[in-house]
C-alpha positions as CSV (number, residue, x, y, z in Angstrom):
1,X,146.9,22.1,-3.7
2,X,145.3,24.7,-1.9
3,X,145.2,23.0,1.3
4,X,149.1,22.4,0.8
5,X,149.6,26.3,0.0
6,X,147.3,27.3,3.1
7,X,149.7,25.0,5.4
8,X,152.6,26.5,3.9
9,X,151.4,29.9,4.3
10,X,150.4,29.7,8.0
11,X,153.6,28.0,8.9
12,X,155.6,31.0,7.2
13,X,153.4,33.5,9.2
14,X,154.0,31.5,12.5
15,X,157.6,31.3,11.8
16,X,157.7,35.1,10.9
17,X,156.2,35.5,14.3
18,X,158.8,33.3,15.9
19,X,161.5,35.3,14.4
20,X,159.7,38.8,15.6
21,X,159.3,37.8,19.3
22,X,163.0,35.9,19.2
23,X,163.5,32.4,19.9
24,X,166.2,32.7,22.5
25,X,165.4,32.5,26.0
26,X,166.7,34.8,28.5
27,X,167.5,32.4,31.2
28,X,171.2,30.9,31.0
29,X,172.3,27.3,31.0
30,X,173.5,26.1,34.6
31,X,176.4,24.0,35.2
32,X,176.3,21.7,38.8
33,X,179.0,19.1,39.5
34,X,179.8,16.8,42.3
35,X,182.6,14.7,43.1
36,X,182.5,11.0,45.0
37,X,185.7,9.7,46.5
38,X,187.7,12.2,44.6
39,X,191.4,11.6,44.3
40,X,194.1,12.1,42.1
41,X,192.8,10.2,39.2
42,X,189.1,10.9,39.0
43,X,186.9,9.6,36.3
44,X,185.3,12.8,34.8
45,X,181.8,12.6,33.3
46,X,179.8,15.6,31.7
47,X,176.0,15.4,31.1
48,X,174.8,18.0,28.4
49,X,170.8,18.3,28.3
50,X,167.8,20.0,28.8
51,X,165.9,20.7,32.1
52,X,166.2,17.1,32.8
53,X,169.8,17.7,33.7
54,X,169.3,20.7,35.9
55,X,169.5,21.3,39.5
56,X,171.9,18.5,40.3
57,X,169.0,16.3,40.7
58,X,170.9,13.3,39.3
59,X,173.4,13.7,42.4
60,X,175.0,11.8,44.3
61,X,173.4,8.8,42.8
62,X,175.0,9.2,39.3
63,X,178.5,9.6,40.4
64,X,178.1,6.9,43.3
65,X,176.9,4.3,41.0
66,X,180.0,5.1,38.6
67,X,182.6,4.8,41.3
68,X,181.2,1.6,42.3
69,X,181.5,0.2,39.1
70,X,185.1,1.7,39.1
71,X,185.8,-0.3,42.3
72,X,185.8,3.1,44.4
73,X,187.6,5.2,42.2
74,X,186.9,8.9,42.2
75,X,184.3,10.2,40.0
76,X,184.0,13.8,39.0
77,X,180.5,14.6,37.3
78,X,179.0,17.8,36.0
79,X,175.5,18.2,34.4
80,X,175.2,21.2,32.0
81,X,171.5,22.2,31.7
82,X,169.7,24.2,29.3
83,X,166.2,24.7,30.3
84,X,163.7,24.9,27.7
85,X,166.0,24.4,24.9
86,X,165.3,21.8,21.7
87,X,168.4,20.3,20.4
88,X,168.9,23.2,17.8
89,X,168.7,26.0,20.5
90,X,170.8,23.9,22.6
91,X,173.6,23.6,20.2
92,X,173.5,26.9,19.1
93,X,174.0,28.4,22.7
94,X,176.6,25.9,23.4
95,X,178.6,26.6,20.8
96,X,178.0,30.2,21.3
97,X,178.8,30.6,25.0
98,X,180.7,28.0,25.7
99,X,183.7,26.9,23.9
100,X,185.0,23.4,24.6
101,X,188.1,24.7,26.2
102,X,186.1,27.0,28.3
103,X,183.6,24.6,29.3
104,X,186.3,22.0,30.4
105,X,187.6,24.4,32.8
106,X,184.6,25.0,34.4
107,X,184.2,21.0,34.9
108,X,187.8,20.6,36.3
109,X,189.2,19.0,33.3
110,X,188.3,17.3,30.0
111,X,185.9,14.7,30.5
112,X,186.5,11.1,29.8
113,X,182.9,10.6,28.8
114,X,179.9,12.9,27.7
115,X,176.2,11.8,28.0
116,X,173.5,13.8,26.0
117,X,170.2,14.2,27.6
118,X,167.8,16.0,25.0
119,X,164.9,15.2,22.6
120,X,162.0,16.1,25.1
121,X,161.5,19.7,23.9
122,X,162.1,18.8,20.3
123,X,159.1,16.0,20.7
124,X,156.6,18.2,22.6
125,X,157.8,21.4,20.6
126,X,157.2,19.3,17.5
127,X,160.3,20.7,15.7
128,X,160.5,18.0,13.1
129,X,162.5,14.7,13.2
130,X,165.0,16.1,10.9
131,X,165.8,18.9,13.3
132,X,166.0,16.4,16.2
133,X,168.3,14.4,14.4
134,X,170.6,16.9,12.6
135,X,171.5,18.9,16.0
136,X,171.9,15.6,18.1
137,X,174.6,14.6,15.8
138,X,176.0,17.9,15.6
139,X,176.1,18.1,19.3
140,X,178.1,14.6,19.0
141,X,180.5,16.4,16.8
142,X,181.2,19.1,18.9
143,X,182.8,17.1,21.2
144,X,184.7,14.9,19.0
145,X,187.7,15.5,21.1
146,X,186.0,13.1,23.6
147,X,186.4,9.4,22.5
148,X,183.5,8.4,24.8
149,X,180.0,9.7,23.9
150,X,176.4,8.4,24.5
151,X,172.8,9.3,23.9
152,X,169.8,8.7,25.7
153,X,167.0,7.9,23.8
154,X,164.2,10.4,24.3
155,X,162.2,9.7,27.4
156,X,158.9,8.8,27.4
157,X,156.7,11.8,28.7
158,X,152.9,12.6,28.6
159,X,153.2,14.3,25.3
160,X,149.2,14.4,24.6
161,X,148.7,16.2,28.0
162,X,151.2,18.6,27.7
163,X,150.0,22.2,28.3
164,X,151.7,25.1,26.5
165,X,152.7,28.1,28.8
166,X,150.8,30.9,26.9
167,X,148.7,31.3,23.8
168,X,151.4,32.1,21.5
169,X,153.3,28.8,22.4
170,X,150.2,27.0,22.0
171,X,149.2,28.2,18.5
172,X,153.1,27.8,17.2
173,X,152.8,24.1,18.7
174,X,149.8,23.5,17.1
175,X,150.8,24.6,13.5
176,X,154.3,22.6,13.7
177,X,152.7,19.6,15.0
178,X,150.6,19.5,11.8
179,X,153.4,20.8,9.5
180,X,156.2,18.2,10.9
181,X,154.2,15.3,12.8
182,X,151.0,14.8,10.5
183,X,149.2,16.7,13.5
184,X,150.1,13.8,15.9
185,X,150.4,14.5,19.6
186,X,152.8,11.8,20.1
187,X,156.3,12.2,18.2
188,X,158.2,10.1,20.5
189,X,158.7,7.0,18.1
190,X,159.1,9.0,15.0
191,X,162.0,11.0,16.4
192,X,163.5,8.2,18.1
193,X,163.3,5.9,14.9
194,X,164.8,8.8,12.8
195,X,167.9,8.8,14.8
196,X,168.5,5.3,14.8
197,X,167.7,5.2,11.0
198,X,170.2,8.0,10.0
199,X,172.9,7.4,12.7
200,X,173.0,3.8,13.7
201,X,176.8,4.6,14.6
202,X,175.6,6.5,17.7
203,X,175.9,4.9,21.0
204,X,172.7,4.6,22.8
205,X,171.5,4.4,26.4
206,X,168.0,3.0,26.1
207,X,165.7,5.0,28.5
208,X,162.7,2.5,28.2
209,X,164.9,0.2,30.6
210,X,164.1,2.8,33.1
211,X,160.5,3.6,32.2
212,X,159.1,1.7,29.5
213,X,155.9,4.0,29.0
214,X,154.4,7.3,30.6
215,X,151.0,5.4,31.1
216,X,151.1,3.2,34.3
217,X,154.2,5.4,35.7
218,X,152.5,8.7,36.3
219,X,153.9,8.8,40.0
220,X,157.3,9.3,38.7
221,X,156.4,12.2,36.9
222,X,155.3,15.9,38.1
223,X,151.8,17.3,37.2
224,X,153.2,18.9,33.8
225,X,153.9,15.2,32.8
226,X,157.1,16.1,31.3
227,X,159.5,16.0,34.0
228,X,160.6,13.6,36.6
229,X,160.0,14.1,40.4
230,X,162.8,14.5,42.3
231,X,162.6,11.2,43.8
232,X,162.8,9.4,40.5
233,X,165.2,11.9,39.0
234,X,167.6,10.5,41.8
235,X,166.8,6.8,40.8
236,X,167.4,8.1,37.2
237,X,170.9,9.0,38.3
238,X,171.6,5.4,39.6
239,X,170.2,4.1,36.3
240,X,172.4,6.2,34.2
241,X,175.4,5.5,36.5
242,X,174.6,1.7,35.8
243,X,174.0,1.8,32.3
244,X,176.4,3.8,30.9
245,X,179.2,2.3,29.1
246,X,183.1,3.4,30.6
247,X,186.0,2.7,28.3
248,X,188.8,2.4,30.9
249,X,192.4,3.0,30.7
250,X,194.6,0.1,31.1
251,X,196.1,1.7,34.4
252,X,192.6,1.4,36.0
253,X,191.1,-1.2,38.2
254,X,188.6,-3.6,36.5
255,X,185.1,-2.6,36.0
256,X,182.0,-3.9,36.8
257,X,180.0,-4.9,34.3
258,X,177.2,-2.6,33.0
259,X,173.9,-4.2,32.9
260,X,172.3,-4.6,29.4
């Protein structure tokens, strides 16, 4: 009883500090777009994610791979990036700053498909599986006017080796890790399983088909262990372009099969 009371007390103290210092980041989301084989009937894709979607590092490989599968049809792909945000913050900023109509205008039209690339910040910040599941579902529902949506399972990263940027972040992360994740450094499988358990209806792209585990693949990650190198980011773009399902309209040429 006392241990639980202390645990809750420390959590509330840290939570109050989070509110006092603020949880919203000052850096703005960014949007990068690229067209391959552009024409009058371009297939439009939007990727919404955290820092893994930043800087156009998935280009040109992602739209090129899609265009190849669409027998040369033009592909217009956009990456909307919210660096450092967990799913809750990403959803809140998306809703507040980018209403769908405004976002679609920036993207050159309503997307045919949306892919969600989130979860790394949820796991390394230890926000809890319930938060990850709730706001992943809310992100999908936010784009309910899009028929084709897929979620990429949380990438494998070096959770145990991640270094918090400052003392406050380190303390907060340590408390949340024990409050939500039983003091375990690795939350990847916990969060993944919770999403699959609560929302089996979601269409998923399995990251493990690209990199199955962090150990043994360190050369594909930057020194922080939670981001891909530029080279592997481009390879990741090809992987997504090949793995994504595509619902083609009847007037389109036949699709090349996505590898499964």
